[in-house]
Each structure stands twice: as C-alpha cells, then as structure tokens.
C-alpha positions as CSV (number, residue, x, y, z in Angstrom):
1,M,0.4,0.0,0.0
2,A,2.8,2.4,0.3
3,Q,4.9,1.5,-2.9
4,N,0.9,2.5,-4.2
5,I,0.4,6.0,-1.9
6,N,4.2,7.0,-3.2
7,N,3.5,6.9,-6.4
8,C,0.1,8.4,-7.3
9,Q,-0.6,12.1,-7.2
10,L,-2.5,13.1,-4.4
11,A,-4.8,16.7,-4.8
12,A,-3.8,18.9,-2.5
13,S,-7.1,18.9,-0.2
14,E,-6.9,14.9,0.0
15,S,-3.0,14.7,0.7
16,I,-4.0,17.4,4.1
17,I,-6.3,15.0,4.8
18,L,-4.2,12.4,5.1
19,A,-1.2,14.2,6.7
20,R,-3.6,15.5,9.6
21,L,-4.9,11.6,9.4
22,F,-1.8,10.5,10.4
23,S,-0.2,12.8,12.2
24,Q,-3.6,12.6,14.6
25,T,-3.1,8.4,14.8
26,A,0.5,9.3,15.8
27,E,-0.7,11.8,18.7
28,Q,-3.1,9.6,19.8
29,L,-1.3,5.6,20.0
30,S,-0.4,4.8,22.8
31,Q,-1.0,2.8,26.3
32,K,-3.9,5.0,28.4
33,N,-5.2,6.3,24.8
34,S,-8.3,4.6,23.6
35,A,-8.2,6.6,19.6
36,H,-12.3,6.3,20.0
37,S,-11.7,10.1,18.6
38,L,-9.4,9.1,15.6
39,L,-12.2,6.7,14.5
40,D,-15.2,8.9,14.5
41,E,-12.9,11.4,12.3
42,I,-11.7,8.7,10.1
43,K,-15.5,7.3,9.6
44,N,-15.8,11.7,9.0
45,Y,-13.5,11.8,6.3
46,L,-15.5,9.1,4.8
47,A,-18.3,10.0,4.8
48,I,-17.1,13.3,3.3
49,F,-16.2,11.4,0.3
50,R,-19.1,10.2,-1.0
51,E,-20.6,13.3,-1.8
52,R,-17.8,15.2,-3.6
53,P,-18.0,14.7,-7.2
54,L,-17.6,11.3,-9.2
55,P,-13.7,11.4,-10.5
56,K,-13.4,12.8,-13.7
57,T,-10.8,10.8,-15.2
58,R,-8.7,7.1,-14.9
59,Q,-6.2,9.0,-12.9
60,E,-8.4,10.6,-11.0
61,F,-10.2,7.3,-10.2
62,E,-6.9,5.2,-9.2
63,T,-5.6,8.1,-7.1
64,R,-8.9,8.0,-5.3
65,A,-9.5,4.4,-4.6
66,M,-6.0,4.2,-3.2
67,L,-6.7,7.2,-1.0
68,L,-10.0,5.3,-0.4
69,Q,-8.3,1.7,0.2
70,L,-5.7,3.6,2.8
71,L,-8.1,5.1,4.7
72,R,-10.3,2.1,4.4
73,D,-6.8,0.1,6.2
74,L,-6.3,3.3,8.9
75,E,-9.6,2.7,9.9
76,T,-9.1,-0.9,10.8
77,F,-5.7,-0.8,12.3
78,I,-7.1,1.7,15.1
79,Q,-10.3,-0.3,15.5
80,I,-7.8,-3.3,16.6
81,K,-6.7,-0.8,18.6
82,V,-10.2,0.4,20.0
83,E,-11.2,-3.0,21.0
84,F,-7.6,-4.3,22.2
85,Y,-7.4,-0.9,24.8
86,R,-11.2,-2.0,25.3
87,N,-10.2,-5.0,26.6
88,Y,-6.7,-4.6,28.2
89,K,-6.9,-1.3,29.6
90,E,-5.6,0.0,33.0
91,D,-7.8,0.3,35.7
C-alpha cells in the first residue's frame, strides 16, 4: 500500500487530510489512549468523500481508490487499537 501511495499524485486537499490523519494517529497511539475519537474522525472523512463528485478521469479514479483503500486500512487498524484498549486497559 505504501508503494502505491508513493506513486500516486494526490490532490492537495486529499494530501492535507492524509497528513492530518497520520499526525493524529501518531499522537493518539499510546497505551493510555483509546483512539476512539480518531475512529470517529476517519468515519467523518469517509462520509465527506462519499459526497464529493465522481472522478472525471481514470487517473483521478485510481488515485481516489488508493486513498479510499488507505483510509479503510487505517480504519481497520484503529478499530483493532480501540478493541485492544477496551479489552486490556488498566483500571
């Protein structure tokens, strides 16, 4: 996945969103943080992306497909983190 992202040309707004999400992920991945708010943020961005106009070119389609897959992978990763925190948090 990382290789695909390195090879695609993301639009400026998409690059900013990805950078913000990865920064928030880095800040929230700790033993004492559930990262639940990050999961909500990802779901919010996915909803926003669904409302955007459909791609007009093949390159735009492929780029947005890679972005969507990356967001889904990040969502899965954060869901695992949330479940881990719920199961193993210190009281």
